[in-house]
Biopython code that builds the backbone (N, CA, C, O; Angstrom):
import numpy as np
from Bio.PDB.StructureBuilder import StructureBuilder

atoms = [
    (1, "UNK", "N", (-6.030, 85.353, 52.203)),
    (1, "UNK", "CA", (-4.745, 86.694, 51.739)),
    (1, "UNK", "C", (-4.045, 86.300, 50.602)),
    (1, "UNK", "O", (-3.464, 87.233, 50.046)),
    (2, "UNK", "N", (-3.873, 84.785, 49.884)),
    (2, "UNK", "CA", (-3.690, 84.383, 48.943)),
    (2, "UNK", "C", (-4.150, 84.604, 47.733)),
    (2, "UNK", "O", (-3.520, 84.731, 46.682)),
    (3, "UNK", "N", (-5.413, 84.649, 47.956)),
    (3, "UNK", "CA", (-6.319, 85.310, 46.628)),
    (3, "UNK", "C", (-6.479, 86.409, 46.584)),
    (3, "UNK", "O", (-6.883, 86.945, 45.553)),
    (4, "UNK", "N", (-6.181, 87.156, 47.812)),
    (4, "UNK", "CA", (-5.817, 88.714, 46.952)),
    (4, "UNK", "C", (-4.996, 89.416, 46.488)),
    (4, "UNK", "O", (-5.137, 90.425, 45.798)),
    (5, "UNK", "N", (-3.592, 88.634, 47.044)),
    (5, "UNK", "CA", (-2.255, 88.811, 46.728)),
    (5, "UNK", "C", (-2.077, 88.117, 44.838)),
    (5, "UNK", "O", (-1.261, 88.465, 43.985)),
    (6, "UNK", "N", (-2.772, 87.467, 44.781)),
    (6, "UNK", "CA", (-2.802, 86.731, 43.553)),
    (6, "UNK", "C", (-3.559, 87.786, 42.366)),
    (6, "UNK", "O", (-3.146, 88.178, 41.274)),
    (7, "UNK", "N", (-4.998, 88.079, 43.191)),
    (7, "UNK", "CA", (-5.758, 89.203, 42.193)),
    (7, "UNK", "C", (-4.882, 90.786, 42.023)),
    (7, "UNK", "O", (-4.799, 91.581, 41.086)),
    (8, "UNK", "N", (-4.428, 90.771, 43.123)),
    (8, "UNK", "CA", (-3.528, 91.881, 42.872)),
    (8, "UNK", "C", (-2.209, 92.093, 41.698)),
    (8, "UNK", "O", (-1.997, 93.060, 40.965)),
    (9, "UNK", "N", (-1.556, 90.999, 41.816)),
    (9, "UNK", "CA", (-0.495, 90.510, 41.018)),
    (9, "UNK", "C", (-1.058, 90.543, 39.410)),
    (9, "UNK", "O", (-0.437, 90.960, 38.432)),
    (10, "UNK", "N", (-2.342, 90.009, 39.445)),
    (10, "UNK", "CA", (-2.892, 89.845, 38.242)),
    (10, "UNK", "C", (-3.312, 90.667, 37.799)),
    (10, "UNK", "O", (-3.346, 90.629, 36.569)),
    (11, "UNK", "N", (-3.913, 91.962, 38.520)),
    (11, "UNK", "CA", (-4.526, 93.398, 37.680)),
    (11, "UNK", "C", (-3.263, 94.085, 37.730)),
    (11, "UNK", "O", (-3.290, 95.106, 37.043)),
    (12, "UNK", "N", (-2.064, 93.857, 38.361)),
    (12, "UNK", "CA", (-0.589, 94.744, 37.836)),
    (12, "UNK", "C", (-0.129, 94.133, 36.622)),
    (12, "UNK", "O", (0.372, 94.748, 35.680)),
    (13, "UNK", "N", (-0.292, 93.081, 36.675)),
    (13, "UNK", "CA", (0.389, 92.196, 35.184)),
    (13, "UNK", "C", (-0.494, 92.950, 34.231)),
    (13, "UNK", "O", (0.045, 93.718, 33.433)),
    (14, "UNK", "N", (-2.004, 92.783, 34.236)),
    (14, "UNK", "CA", (-2.719, 93.236, 33.278)),
    (14, "UNK", "C", (-2.401, 94.927, 33.012)),
    (14, "UNK", "O", (-2.353, 95.431, 31.890)),
    (15, "UNK", "N", (-2.240, 95.520, 34.038)),
    (15, "UNK", "CA", (-2.173, 96.962, 33.877)),
    (15, "UNK", "C", (-0.709, 97.190, 32.910)),
    (15, "UNK", "O", (-0.744, 97.800, 31.842)),
    (16, "UNK", "N", (0.302, 96.712, 33.370)),
    (16, "UNK", "CA", (1.494, 96.732, 32.881)),
    (16, "UNK", "C", (1.567, 96.171, 31.329)),
    (16, "UNK", "O", (2.384, 96.388, 30.434)),
    (17, "UNK", "N", (0.643, 95.544, 31.371)),
    (17, "UNK", "CA", (0.994, 94.685, 29.293)),
    (17, "UNK", "C", (-0.241, 96.084, 28.803)),
    (17, "UNK", "O", (-0.028, 96.608, 27.710)),
    (18, "UNK", "N", (-1.181, 96.485, 29.451)),
    (18, "UNK", "CA", (-1.834, 97.550, 28.872)),
    (18, "UNK", "C", (-0.839, 98.652, 28.539)),
    (18, "UNK", "O", (-0.452, 99.021, 27.430)),
    (19, "UNK", "N", (-0.625, 98.943, 29.340)),
    (19, "UNK", "CA", (0.845, 100.175, 29.156)),
    (19, "UNK", "C", (1.541, 99.737, 28.183)),
    (19, "UNK", "O", (1.570, 100.389, 27.139)),
    (20, "UNK", "N", (2.144, 98.721, 28.289)),
    (20, "UNK", "CA", (3.295, 98.304, 27.343)),
    (20, "UNK", "C", (2.323, 98.304, 25.687)),
    (20, "UNK", "O", (2.839, 98.892, 24.737)),
    (21, "UNK", "N", (1.215, 97.744, 25.539)),
    (21, "UNK", "CA", (0.900, 98.095, 24.506)),
    (21, "UNK", "C", (0.107, 99.404, 23.757)),
    (21, "UNK", "O", (-0.122, 99.649, 22.573)),
    (22, "UNK", "N", (-0.227, 100.183, 25.119)),
    (22, "UNK", "CA", (-0.156, 101.530, 24.743)),
    (22, "UNK", "C", (0.668, 102.212, 23.920)),
    (22, "UNK", "O", (0.395, 102.869, 22.915)),
    (23, "UNK", "N", (1.902, 101.949, 24.543)),
    (23, "UNK", "CA", (3.181, 102.615, 24.458)),
    (23, "UNK", "C", (3.451, 101.755, 22.791)),
    (23, "UNK", "O", (3.535, 102.594, 21.894)),
    (24, "UNK", "N", (3.536, 100.840, 22.478)),
    (24, "UNK", "CA", (4.133, 100.389, 21.197)),
    (24, "UNK", "C", (3.172, 100.610, 20.035)),
    (24, "UNK", "O", (3.624, 100.763, 18.900)),
    (25, "UNK", "N", (1.600, 100.636, 20.324)),
    (25, "UNK", "CA", (0.892, 101.217, 19.547)),
    (25, "UNK", "C", (0.885, 102.436, 19.513)),
    (25, "UNK", "O", (0.446, 102.793, 18.420)),
    (26, "UNK", "N", (1.231, 103.551, 20.355)),
    (26, "UNK", "CA", (1.572, 104.842, 20.443)),
    (26, "UNK", "C", (2.823, 105.352, 19.393)),
    (26, "UNK", "O", (2.774, 106.269, 18.574)),
    (27, "UNK", "N", (3.855, 104.522, 19.675)),
    (27, "UNK", "CA", (5.273, 104.296, 18.831)),
    (27, "UNK", "C", (5.000, 104.201, 17.424)),
    (27, "UNK", "O", (5.218, 105.074, 16.584)),
    (28, "UNK", "N", (4.561, 103.196, 17.263)),
    (28, "UNK", "CA", (4.505, 102.848, 15.897)),
    (28, "UNK", "C", (4.040, 103.947, 14.950)),
    (28, "UNK", "O", (4.456, 103.849, 13.796)),
    (29, "UNK", "N", (3.260, 104.963, 15.239)),
    (29, "UNK", "CA", (3.033, 106.151, 14.664)),
    (29, "UNK", "C", (4.122, 106.384, 14.354)),
    (29, "UNK", "O", (5.235, 106.278, 14.868)),
    (30, "UNK", "N", (3.499, 106.901, 12.967)),
    (30, "UNK", "CA", (4.980, 107.764, 12.488)),
    (30, "UNK", "C", (5.299, 109.102, 13.168)),
    (30, "UNK", "O", (6.326, 109.170, 13.843)),
    (31, "UNK", "N", (4.700, 109.903, 13.073)),
    (31, "UNK", "CA", (5.096, 111.312, 13.975)),
    (31, "UNK", "C", (5.925, 110.958, 15.300)),
    (31, "UNK", "O", (7.032, 111.453, 15.510)),
    (32, "UNK", "N", (5.347, 110.128, 16.112)),
    (32, "UNK", "CA", (5.856, 109.570, 17.359)),
    (32, "UNK", "C", (7.401, 108.946, 16.767)),
    (32, "UNK", "O", (8.375, 109.654, 17.026)),
    (33, "UNK", "N", (7.548, 108.185, 16.308)),
    (33, "UNK", "CA", (8.860, 107.896, 15.806)),
    (33, "UNK", "C", (9.754, 108.980, 15.244)),
    (33, "UNK", "O", (10.932, 109.065, 15.591)),
    (34, "UNK", "N", (9.299, 109.660, 14.532)),
    (34, "UNK", "CA", (10.239, 110.632, 13.613)),
    (34, "UNK", "C", (10.841, 111.770, 15.148)),
    (34, "UNK", "O", (11.976, 112.244, 15.177)),
    (35, "UNK", "N", (9.621, 112.041, 16.455)),
    (35, "UNK", "CA", (9.662, 112.689, 17.237)),
    (35, "UNK", "C", (11.195, 112.303, 18.207)),
    (35, "UNK", "O", (12.172, 112.991, 18.501)),
    (36, "UNK", "N", (10.845, 110.993, 18.472)),
    (36, "UNK", "CA", (11.685, 110.073, 19.188)),
    (36, "UNK", "C", (13.495, 109.932, 18.568)),
    (36, "UNK", "O", (14.520, 109.520, 19.113)),
    (37, "UNK", "N", (13.217, 110.477, 17.254)),
    (37, "UNK", "CA", (14.426, 110.129, 16.149)),
    (37, "UNK", "C", (15.337, 111.553, 16.482)),
    (37, "UNK", "O", (16.527, 111.743, 16.730)),
    (38, "UNK", "N", (14.104, 112.472, 16.350)),
    (38, "UNK", "CA", (15.020, 113.554, 16.035)),
    (38, "UNK", "C", (15.275, 114.363, 17.442)),
    (38, "UNK", "O", (16.001, 115.357, 17.423)),
    (39, "UNK", "N", (14.700, 113.945, 18.591)),
    (39, "UNK", "CA", (15.045, 114.552, 19.813)),
    (39, "UNK", "C", (16.009, 113.766, 20.847)),
    (39, "UNK", "O", (16.841, 114.274, 21.599)),
    (40, "UNK", "N", (15.640, 112.205, 20.671)),
    (40, "UNK", "CA", (16.417, 111.470, 21.236)),
    (40, "UNK", "C", (17.806, 110.452, 20.711)),
    (40, "UNK", "O", (18.942, 110.367, 21.180)),
    (41, "UNK", "N", (17.315, 109.927, 19.835)),
    (41, "UNK", "CA", (18.195, 109.007, 18.941)),
    (41, "UNK", "C", (19.628, 110.103, 18.421)),
    (41, "UNK", "O", (20.810, 110.076, 18.765)),
    (42, "UNK", "N", (18.966, 110.901, 17.576)),
    (42, "UNK", "CA", (20.602, 111.585, 16.849)),
    (42, "UNK", "C", (21.350, 112.324, 17.928)),
    (42, "UNK", "O", (22.578, 112.255, 17.982)),
    (43, "UNK", "N", (20.427, 113.247, 19.053)),
    (43, "UNK", "CA", (21.469, 114.221, 19.767)),
    (43, "UNK", "C", (22.532, 113.102, 20.373)),
    (43, "UNK", "O", (23.717, 113.380, 20.557)),
    (44, "UNK", "N", (21.917, 111.706, 20.682)),
    (44, "UNK", "CA", (22.651, 110.877, 21.578)),
    (44, "UNK", "C", (23.698, 110.119, 20.774)),
    (44, "UNK", "O", (24.699, 109.675, 21.338)),
    (45, "UNK", "N", (23.465, 109.941, 19.307)),
    (45, "UNK", "CA", (24.540, 109.587, 18.693)),
    (45, "UNK", "C", (25.350, 110.162, 17.967)),
    (45, "UNK", "O", (26.282, 109.586, 17.407)),
    (46, "UNK", "N", (25.030, 111.717, 17.857)),
    (46, "UNK", "CA", (25.741, 112.742, 17.435)),
    (46, "UNK", "C", (26.967, 113.240, 18.919)),
    (46, "UNK", "O", (28.144, 113.546, 18.725)),
    (47, "UNK", "N", (26.411, 113.207, 20.061)),
    (47, "UNK", "CA", (27.135, 113.077, 20.790)),
    (47, "UNK", "C", (28.592, 111.890, 21.294)),
    (47, "UNK", "O", (29.725, 112.039, 21.753)),
    (48, "UNK", "N", (27.648, 110.643, 20.842)),
    (48, "UNK", "CA", (28.957, 109.520, 21.517)),
    (48, "UNK", "C", (30.152, 109.510, 19.868)),
    (48, "UNK", "O", (31.275, 109.007, 19.836)),
    (49, "UNK", "N", (29.344, 110.314, 18.532)),
    (49, "UNK", "CA", (30.848, 110.052, 17.592)),
    (49, "UNK", "C", (31.344, 111.011, 17.367)),
    (49, "UNK", "O", (32.150, 111.083, 16.439)),
    (50, "UNK", "N", (30.908, 112.500, 18.444)),
    (50, "UNK", "CA", (32.090, 113.922, 18.474)),
    (50, "UNK", "C", (32.685, 113.109, 19.774)),
    (50, "UNK", "O", (33.875, 113.425, 19.794)),
    (51, "UNK", "N", (32.468, 112.353, 20.698)),
    (51, "UNK", "CA", (33.450, 112.152, 21.814)),
    (51, "UNK", "C", (34.311, 111.198, 21.230)),
    (51, "UNK", "O", (35.508, 111.290, 21.502)),
    (52, "UNK", "N", (33.811, 110.032, 20.255)),
    (52, "UNK", "CA", (34.822, 108.830, 19.576)),
    (52, "UNK", "C", (35.887, 109.644, 18.680)),
    (52, "UNK", "O", (37.085, 109.439, 18.877)),
    (53, "UNK", "N", (35.539, 110.410, 17.864)),
    (53, "UNK", "CA", (36.223, 110.625, 16.848)),
    (53, "UNK", "C", (37.441, 111.221, 16.883)),
    (53, "UNK", "O", (38.099, 111.081, 15.852)),
    (54, "UNK", "N", (38.026, 111.956, 17.919)),
    (54, "UNK", "CA", (39.088, 112.079, 18.045)),
    (54, "UNK", "C", (40.034, 110.806, 18.374)),
    (54, "UNK", "O", (41.130, 110.681, 17.829)),
    (55, "UNK", "N", (39.512, 109.846, 19.333)),
    (55, "UNK", "CA", (40.268, 108.679, 19.879)),
    (55, "UNK", "C", (40.543, 107.644, 18.533)),
    (55, "UNK", "O", (41.469, 106.856, 18.341)),
    (56, "UNK", "N", (39.509, 107.932, 17.796)),
    (56, "UNK", "CA", (39.604, 107.046, 15.905)),
    (56, "UNK", "C", (40.658, 107.518, 15.614)),
    (56, "UNK", "O", (41.650, 106.800, 15.743)),
    (57, "UNK", "N", (40.820, 108.970, 15.093)),
    (57, "UNK", "CA", (41.769, 109.740, 14.336)),
    (57, "UNK", "C", (42.985, 109.157, 15.077)),
    (57, "UNK", "O", (43.553, 108.195, 14.559)),
    (58, "UNK", "N", (43.380, 109.593, 16.102)),
    (58, "UNK", "CA", (44.864, 108.875, 16.982)),
    (58, "UNK", "C", (44.937, 107.631, 16.845)),
    (58, "UNK", "O", (46.012, 107.191, 16.439)),
    (59, "UNK", "N", (43.903, 106.739, 17.118)),
    (59, "UNK", "CA", (44.343, 105.121, 16.657)),
    (59, "UNK", "C", (45.130, 105.003, 14.949)),
    (59, "UNK", "O", (46.265, 104.670, 14.607)),
    (60, "UNK", "N", (44.026, 105.409, 14.235)),
    (60, "UNK", "CA", (44.693, 105.587, 12.643)),
    (60, "UNK", "C", (45.714, 106.146, 12.512)),
    (60, "UNK", "O", (46.319, 105.986, 11.452)),
    (61, "UNK", "N", (46.083, 106.719, 13.203)),
    (61, "UNK", "CA", (47.636, 107.802, 12.724)),
    (61, "UNK", "C", (48.534, 106.635, 13.696)),
    (61, "UNK", "O", (49.540, 106.050, 13.293)),
    (62, "UNK", "N", (47.951, 106.475, 14.958)),
    (62, "UNK", "CA", (49.268, 105.363, 15.343)),
    (62, "UNK", "C", (49.709, 104.265, 14.541)),
    (62, "UNK", "O", (50.850, 103.865, 14.311)),
    (63, "UNK", "N", (48.153, 103.687, 14.008)),
    (63, "UNK", "CA", (48.474, 102.344, 13.135)),
    (63, "UNK", "C", (49.296, 102.666, 11.991)),
    (63, "UNK", "O", (50.283, 101.962, 11.774)),
    (64, "UNK", "N", (49.048, 103.542, 11.306)),
    (64, "UNK", "CA", (49.724, 104.272, 9.871)),
    (64, "UNK", "C", (50.910, 104.547, 10.417)),
    (64, "UNK", "O", (51.703, 104.538, 9.476)),
    (65, "UNK", "N", (51.591, 104.834, 11.602)),
    (65, "UNK", "CA", (53.266, 105.453, 11.688)),
    (65, "UNK", "C", (53.527, 104.047, 12.331)),
    (65, "UNK", "O", (54.668, 104.146, 12.782)),
    (66, "UNK", "N", (53.018, 102.685, 12.628)),
    (66, "UNK", "CA", (53.536, 101.525, 13.178)),
    (66, "UNK", "C", (53.588, 100.873, 12.032)),
    (66, "UNK", "O", (54.544, 100.099, 11.998)),
    (67, "UNK", "N", (52.713, 100.884, 10.752)),
    (67, "UNK", "CA", (52.861, 99.958, 9.292)),
    (67, "UNK", "C", (54.043, 101.058, 8.734)),
    (67, "UNK", "O", (54.695, 100.369, 7.951)),
    (68, "UNK", "N", (54.616, 102.363, 8.746)),
    (68, "UNK", "CA", (55.405, 102.702, 7.903)),
    (68, "UNK", "C", (56.791, 102.069, 8.915)),
    (68, "UNK", "O", (57.746, 101.469, 8.424)),
    (69, "UNK", "N", (56.659, 102.305, 10.096)),
    (69, "UNK", "CA", (58.027, 101.732, 10.523)),
    (69, "UNK", "C", (58.165, 100.320, 10.519)),
    (69, "UNK", "O", (59.241, 99.815, 10.837)),
    (70, "UNK", "N", (57.293, 99.705, 10.228)),
    (70, "UNK", "CA", (56.889, 97.634, 10.092)),
    (70, "UNK", "C", (57.974, 97.889, 8.251)),
    (70, "UNK", "O", (59.034, 97.424, 7.834)),
    (71, "UNK", "N", (57.285, 98.526, 7.875)),
    (71, "UNK", "CA", (57.553, 98.756, 6.052)),
    (71, "UNK", "C", (59.404, 99.017, 5.914)),
    (71, "UNK", "O", (60.233, 98.373, 5.272)),
    (72, "UNK", "N", (59.551, 100.115, 6.723)),
    (72, "UNK", "CA", (60.775, 100.799, 6.493)),
    (72, "UNK", "C", (61.912, 99.888, 7.516)),
    (72, "UNK", "O", (63.119, 100.107, 7.417)),
    (73, "UNK", "N", (61.445, 99.009, 8.347)),
    (73, "UNK", "CA", (62.474, 97.855, 8.990)),
    (73, "UNK", "C", (62.448, 96.950, 7.904)),
    (73, "UNK", "O", (63.603, 96.654, 7.599)),
    (74, "UNK", "N", (61.545, 96.347, 7.143)),
    (74, "UNK", "CA", (61.306, 95.558, 6.399)),
    (74, "UNK", "C", (62.376, 95.877, 5.328)),
    (74, "UNK", "O", (63.417, 95.229, 5.436)),
    (75, "UNK", "N", (62.301, 96.707, 4.378)),
    (75, "UNK", "CA", (63.396, 97.252, 3.777)),
    (75, "UNK", "C", (64.812, 97.405, 3.625)),
    (75, "UNK", "O", (65.663, 97.289, 2.742)),
    (76, "UNK", "N", (64.707, 97.782, 5.115)),
    (76, "UNK", "CA", (66.130, 97.755, 5.519)),
    (76, "UNK", "C", (66.850, 96.431, 5.872)),
    (76, "UNK", "O", (68.079, 96.373, 5.842)),
    (77, "UNK", "N", (66.023, 95.284, 6.234)),
    (77, "UNK", "CA", (66.383, 94.070, 6.397)),
    (77, "UNK", "C", (66.815, 93.303, 4.864)),
    (77, "UNK", "O", (67.793, 92.603, 4.602)),
    (78, "UNK", "N", (65.827, 93.683, 4.115)),
    (78, "UNK", "CA", (65.447, 93.100, 2.835)),
    (78, "UNK", "C", (67.323, 93.636, 2.130)),
    (78, "UNK", "O", (68.208, 92.859, 1.771)),
    (79, "UNK", "N", (67.362, 94.911, 2.146)),
    (79, "UNK", "CA", (68.275, 95.625, 1.332)),
    (79, "UNK", "C", (69.722, 95.013, 2.067)),
    (79, "UNK", "O", (70.662, 94.750, 1.316)),
    (80, "UNK", "N", (69.845, 94.831, 3.311)),
    (80, "UNK", "CA", (70.907, 94.421, 3.993)),
    (80, "UNK", "C", (71.029, 93.037, 4.263)),
    (80, "UNK", "O", (71.787, 92.677, 5.164)),
    (81, "UNK", "N", (70.316, 92.126, 3.532)),
    (81, "UNK", "CA", (70.447, 90.810, 3.979)),
    (81, "UNK", "C", (71.640, 89.622, 3.327)),
    (81, "UNK", "O", (71.935, 88.485, 3.694)),
    (82, "UNK", "N", (72.156, 90.538, 2.151)),
    (82, "UNK", "CA", (73.532, 89.582, 1.662)),
    (82, "UNK", "C", (74.383, 89.858, 2.623)),
    (82, "UNK", "O", (75.252, 89.009, 2.820)),
    (83, "UNK", "N", (74.384, 91.187, 3.548)),
    (83, "UNK", "CA", (75.623, 91.111, 4.048)),
    (83, "UNK", "C", (75.791, 90.363, 5.495)),
    (83, "UNK", "O", (76.825, 90.033, 6.075)),
    (84, "UNK", "N", (74.260, 90.189, 5.925)),
    (84, "UNK", "CA", (74.224, 89.418, 7.421)),
    (84, "UNK", "C", (74.032, 88.125, 7.050)),
    (84, "UNK", "O", (73.152, 87.928, 6.213)),
    (85, "UNK", "N", (74.521, 87.381, 7.387)),
    (85, "UNK", "CA", (73.808, 86.076, 7.920)),
    (85, "UNK", "C", (73.399, 85.530, 8.944)),
    (85, "UNK", "O", (74.390, 85.153, 9.569)),
    (86, "UNK", "N", (72.267, 85.213, 9.594)),
    (86, "UNK", "CA", (71.792, 85.136, 11.033)),
    (86, "UNK", "C", (71.263, 83.145, 11.002)),
    (86, "UNK", "O", (70.419, 82.538, 10.342)),
    (87, "UNK", "N", (72.435, 82.631, 12.238)),
    (87, "UNK", "CA", (71.723, 81.349, 12.416)),
    (87, "UNK", "C", (71.494, 81.123, 13.762)),
    (87, "UNK", "O", (72.387, 81.212, 14.604)),
    (88, "UNK", "N", (69.988, 80.745, 14.087)),
    (88, "UNK", "CA", (69.803, 80.733, 15.215)),
    (88, "UNK", "C", (70.980, 80.001, 16.318)),
    (88, "UNK", "O", (70.909, 80.235, 17.524)),
    (89, "UNK", "N", (72.161, 79.004, 15.679)),
    (89, "UNK", "CA", (72.625, 78.354, 16.704)),
    (89, "UNK", "C", (73.521, 79.338, 17.114)),
    (89, "UNK", "O", (73.684, 79.318, 18.334)),
    (90, "UNK", "N", (74.298, 80.376, 16.399)),
    (90, "UNK", "CA", (75.501, 81.223, 17.071)),
    (90, "UNK", "C", (74.812, 82.002, 18.207)),
    (90, "UNK", "O", (75.445, 82.410, 19.181)),
    (91, "UNK", "N", (73.291, 82.219, 18.017)),
    (91, "UNK", "CA", (72.573, 83.012, 19.279)),
    (91, "UNK", "C", (72.438, 81.968, 20.397)),
    (91, "UNK", "O", (72.553, 82.355, 21.560)),
    (92, "UNK", "N", (72.255, 80.958, 20.192)),
    (92, "UNK", "CA", (72.040, 79.956, 21.518)),
    (92, "UNK", "C", (73.478, 79.406, 21.980)),
    (92, "UNK", "O", (73.553, 78.944, 23.119)),
    (93, "UNK", "N", (74.440, 79.422, 21.299)),
    (93, "UNK", "CA", (75.975, 79.260, 21.525)),
    (93, "UNK", "C", (76.379, 80.562, 22.588)),
    (93, "UNK", "O", (76.870, 80.476, 23.714)),
    (94, "UNK", "N", (75.991, 81.799, 21.811)),
    (94, "UNK", "CA", (76.495, 82.986, 22.644)),
    (94, "UNK", "C", (75.593, 83.157, 24.333)),
    (94, "UNK", "O", (76.072, 83.534, 25.403)),
    (95, "UNK", "N", (74.305, 82.758, 24.043)),
    (95, "UNK", "CA", (73.267, 82.545, 25.106)),
    (95, "UNK", "C", (74.067, 81.270, 26.329)),
    (95, "UNK", "O", (74.127, 81.501, 27.536)),
    (96, "UNK", "N", (74.485, 80.269, 25.830)),
    (96, "UNK", "CA", (75.032, 79.320, 26.705)),
    (96, "UNK", "C", (76.210, 79.875, 27.013)),
    (96, "UNK", "O", (76.484, 79.780, 28.209)),
    (97, "UNK", "N", (77.067, 80.468, 26.292)),
    (97, "UNK", "CA", (78.390, 80.475, 27.130)),
    (97, "UNK", "C", (78.526, 81.876, 27.995)),
    (97, "UNK", "O", (79.509, 82.221, 28.652)),
    (98, "UNK", "N", (77.279, 82.595, 27.825)),
    (98, "UNK", "CA", (77.299, 83.833, 29.100)),
    (98, "UNK", "C", (76.882, 83.256, 30.116)),
    (98, "UNK", "O", (77.318, 83.812, 31.124)),
    (99, "UNK", "N", (75.939, 81.995, 30.436)),
    (99, "UNK", "CA", (75.420, 81.148, 31.250)),
    (99, "UNK", "C", (76.209, 80.217, 31.661)),
    (99, "UNK", "O", (75.690, 79.572, 32.571)),
    (100, "UNK", "N", (77.447, 79.804, 31.322)),
    (100, "UNK", "CA", (78.202, 78.845, 31.100)),
    (100, "UNK", "C", (77.375, 77.381, 31.146)),
    (100, "UNK", "O", (77.509, 76.674, 32.146)),
    (101, "UNK", "N", (76.674, 77.026, 30.238)),
    (101, "UNK", "CA", (76.328, 75.881, 29.879)),
    (101, "UNK", "C", (77.239, 75.388, 28.315)),
    (101, "UNK", "O", (77.342, 76.059, 27.288)),
    (102, "UNK", "N", (77.820, 73.974, 28.605)),
    (102, "UNK", "CA", (78.440, 73.675, 27.365)),
    (102, "UNK", "C", (77.844, 73.718, 25.778)),
    (102, "UNK", "O", (77.062, 72.805, 25.513)),
    (103, "UNK", "N", (78.017, 74.294, 25.136)),
    (103, "UNK", "CA", (77.697, 74.347, 23.873)),
    (103, "UNK", "C", (77.836, 72.929, 23.204)),
    (103, "UNK", "O", (78.828, 72.209, 23.314)),
    (104, "UNK", "N", (76.589, 72.609, 22.430)),
    (104, "UNK", "CA", (76.857, 71.799, 21.273)),
    (104, "UNK", "C", (76.958, 72.375, 19.971)),
    (104, "UNK", "O", (76.019, 73.001, 19.480)),
    (105, "UNK", "N", (78.218, 72.171, 19.292)),
    (105, "UNK", "CA", (78.432, 72.419, 17.856)),
    (105, "UNK", "C", (79.496, 73.301, 17.860)),
    (105, "UNK", "O", (79.947, 73.728, 16.798)),
]
sb = StructureBuilder()
sb.init_structure("model")
sb.init_model(0)
sb.init_chain("A")
sb.init_seg("    ")
for serial, (resi, resn, name, xyz) in enumerate(atoms, 1):
    if name == "N":
        sb.init_residue(resn, " ", resi, " ")
    sb.init_atom(name, np.array(xyz, "f"), 0.0, 1.0, " ", f" {name:<3s}", serial, name[0])
structure = sb.get_structure()
C-alpha cells in the first residue's frame, strides 16, 4: 500500500509541475501578459488607488494644518521670548508646593 501511495504522490507531483510549467510558459507569451495586465492588474490597481486617494488627501491636509500650527506657535514663542523667562525650577517649586513637598531653592 505504501508503494501505491508513493506512486500516487509522485504522479500528482509530476502533474502539478507540468501544470505549473505550462502556465508559466503560457504567461511568458506577450499577448497573455497584456491580457492579464489589462483585465486583472490595471482594474485592481485603479480600484485601490480610487479607494485610498481621499484618505491620502485628508492625511496631507491634516499634516499641513499641523505644520502651519507648529510654525505659528514657534513664531509666537520666538517673538515673545524676551518678555517671558522660563526656568524649570519655578515649575518644580510650584508643583512641590501644590503637593506639600519642601522645595530646594
